[in-house]
C-alpha positions as CSV (number, residue, x, y, z in Angstrom):
1,M,82.5,35.1,85.1
2,G,85.3,32.7,85.8
3,S,86.3,31.9,89.3
4,T,90.1,32.0,88.6
5,F,90.3,34.7,86.0
6,K,87.5,37.2,85.6
7,Y,87.7,37.1,81.8
8,I,88.1,33.4,81.2
9,E,85.1,31.1,81.8
10,D,86.1,28.2,84.0
11,G,85.2,25.6,81.4
12,A,87.3,27.4,78.8
13,M,90.5,27.3,80.9
14,F,93.3,25.0,80.0
15,P,96.8,24.8,81.4
16,C,99.7,25.1,79.0
17,G,101.5,22.0,80.0
18,G,104.3,23.8,81.7
19,T,105.7,22.2,84.9
20,R,106.9,25.2,86.9
21,C,105.8,28.8,87.3
22,H,108.5,31.1,86.0
23,H,107.8,33.6,88.8
24,C,107.2,31.6,92.1
25,E,108.7,28.3,90.8
26,R,105.8,26.3,92.2
27,D,105.3,23.0,90.4
28,D,102.2,21.7,92.2
29,I,99.5,23.9,90.5
30,P,98.3,24.5,86.9
31,I,100.5,26.7,84.8
32,Y,99.1,29.0,82.0
33,N,100.6,30.7,78.9
34,F,101.4,34.3,79.7
35,R,104.0,36.2,77.8
36,G,105.3,39.1,79.8
37,K,107.9,40.6,82.0
38,I,108.6,40.6,85.7
39,V,108.2,44.1,87.1
40,N,109.9,43.7,90.5
41,P,112.5,40.9,90.5
42,E,112.7,41.0,94.3
43,R,109.2,39.6,94.5
44,A,110.1,36.5,92.4
45,K,111.3,33.3,94.0
46,N,114.7,33.7,92.4
47,P,115.4,37.5,92.3
48,Q,118.7,37.1,90.5
49,L,117.2,35.0,87.7
50,A,114.3,37.4,87.5
51,T,116.8,40.3,87.2
52,D,118.9,38.5,84.5
53,E,115.9,37.0,82.6
54,P,112.8,39.0,83.4
55,E,110.8,37.6,80.5
56,V,108.3,34.9,81.4
57,S,106.0,32.7,79.5
58,E,104.4,30.1,81.9
59,L,102.8,31.3,85.1
60,C,100.4,30.1,87.8
61,A,97.2,32.0,88.3
62,D,98.4,33.6,91.6
63,C,101.4,35.1,89.8
64,I,99.4,36.3,86.8
65,L,97.0,38.1,89.2
66,S,99.8,39.4,91.5
67,G,100.3,42.6,89.5
68,N,104.1,41.9,89.3
69,I,103.9,40.7,85.7
70,R,103.2,42.9,82.7
71,K,102.4,42.0,79.1
72,G,104.7,43.3,76.3
73,D,104.5,46.9,75.0
74,D,103.5,45.8,71.5
75,E,100.5,43.8,72.8
76,I,99.4,46.5,75.1
77,S,99.6,49.2,72.4
78,R,97.3,47.1,70.2
79,I,94.9,46.5,73.1
80,H,95.2,50.2,74.1
81,A,93.5,51.2,70.8
82,I,90.4,49.0,71.6
83,A,90.2,50.2,75.2
84,K,90.7,53.9,74.3
85,V,87.5,53.8,72.2
86,R,85.4,51.5,74.4
87,S,86.3,52.1,78.0
88,P,85.6,55.2,80.1
89,D,88.7,54.4,82.3
90,L,91.6,53.4,80.1
91,E,94.0,52.9,83.0
92,I,91.7,50.3,84.7
93,A,91.0,48.6,81.3
94,I,94.7,48.1,80.7
95,E,95.3,47.0,84.3
96,N,92.6,44.4,83.9
97,Y,94.0,43.2,80.6
98,H,97.4,42.5,82.3
99,A,95.5,39.9,84.5
100,I,94.3,37.8,81.5
101,P,96.5,34.8,80.5
102,H,97.1,33.9,76.9
103,I,94.5,31.2,76.7
104,P,92.7,31.9,73.4
105,L,94.9,31.5,70.3
106,M,96.0,34.9,69.2
107,M,98.3,34.3,66.3
108,Q,98.4,37.5,64.3
109,D,98.1,40.1,67.1
110,A,96.4,40.8,70.3
111,D,92.6,41.4,70.0
112,W,90.0,41.0,72.7
113,P,86.4,42.1,72.5
114,M,85.2,44.8,74.8
115,C,81.5,45.6,75.4
116,C,79.7,47.7,78.0
117,D,83.0,49.3,79.0
118,D,84.7,46.1,80.0
119,W,86.6,43.2,78.4
120,C,84.4,40.2,77.4
121,E,84.8,36.8,78.9
122,F,86.4,34.1,76.7
123,T,84.0,31.2,76.7
124,G,85.9,28.7,74.6
125,I,86.3,27.3,71.2
126,P,83.8,25.3,69.1
127,Q,83.6,21.7,70.2
128,D,83.5,20.4,66.6
129,Y,83.3,21.6,63.0
130,D,79.5,21.6,62.9
131,A,79.5,23.9,65.9
132,S,82.1,26.1,64.3
133,A,80.0,26.5,61.2
134,L,77.2,27.9,63.4
135,V,79.3,30.5,65.2
136,P,78.8,33.4,62.7
137,S,75.0,33.1,63.0
138,N,75.1,33.1,66.8
139,H,77.9,35.6,67.6
140,Q,78.9,39.1,66.4
141,Y,82.2,39.0,64.4
142,W,85.0,41.0,66.1
143,D,88.1,42.3,64.3
144,H,89.5,45.0,66.6
145,G,85.9,46.1,67.0
146,P,82.5,44.8,66.0
147,A,82.7,43.9,62.3
148,K,80.6,42.5,59.5
149,W,81.1,38.8,58.8
150,G,81.5,39.3,55.1
151,F,82.6,35.8,54.1
152,D,80.3,33.6,52.0
153,F,81.5,30.3,53.4
154,E,80.9,28.3,56.5
155,L,83.4,28.8,59.3
156,R,85.3,25.5,59.1
157,P,88.9,26.4,60.2
158,E,92.0,24.2,59.9
159,S,92.1,24.1,63.6
160,L,89.1,24.7,66.0
161,R,91.5,26.8,68.1
162,E,91.4,29.5,65.4
163,V,87.9,30.4,66.6
164,S,87.5,32.1,70.0
165,A,84.1,32.8,71.5
166,F,83.4,35.6,74.0
167,R,80.5,36.9,76.0
168,C,79.9,40.4,77.5
169,L,79.7,40.1,81.2
170,E,77.1,42.9,81.3
171,C,74.6,42.4,78.4
172,D,75.5,38.8,77.3
173,Q,76.3,39.9,73.7
174,M,78.3,37.1,72.1
175,Y,81.4,37.8,69.9
176,F,83.9,35.7,68.1
177,I,87.3,36.1,66.7
178,W,88.7,34.1,63.8
179,Q,92.5,33.9,63.5
180,P,93.1,31.8,60.4
181,T,96.4,29.9,60.1
């Protein structure tokens, strides 16, 4: 379990390169990708700006975890379908999902493995193309749920960021998502 974000392993974290948090406006800490909307503009550093432009895309960990930022309705509706089937408490599952930055590459749509009634931890991307080719033999393929890896080729993507590895925090089951470009 990550020390900053529960569902992001510390070694898999990477800042987005932004220079200032869109919520608290701090510029002395790491900033992460997080596409969402400010819930209460009065809690932002600049309430008028937060009222006029509530959409944010680069936030510090404290602001992501503050509960004052929510991911978009489209993303939550896609994740809702996963949590509805796999979590005994849908409300808690969705609340926990709002506290996950957009660290793995999710190009087509939002998808995140869930196992043992909780979101899995993102553990990173393959370090090289040889490691990428081994992912399907060491991890369960995930496509909005456990799926069969039905491809008859080695997983050697255009970009290693297309392959995201995950681990269940309870049973250690390993999953992967492949989002081809």
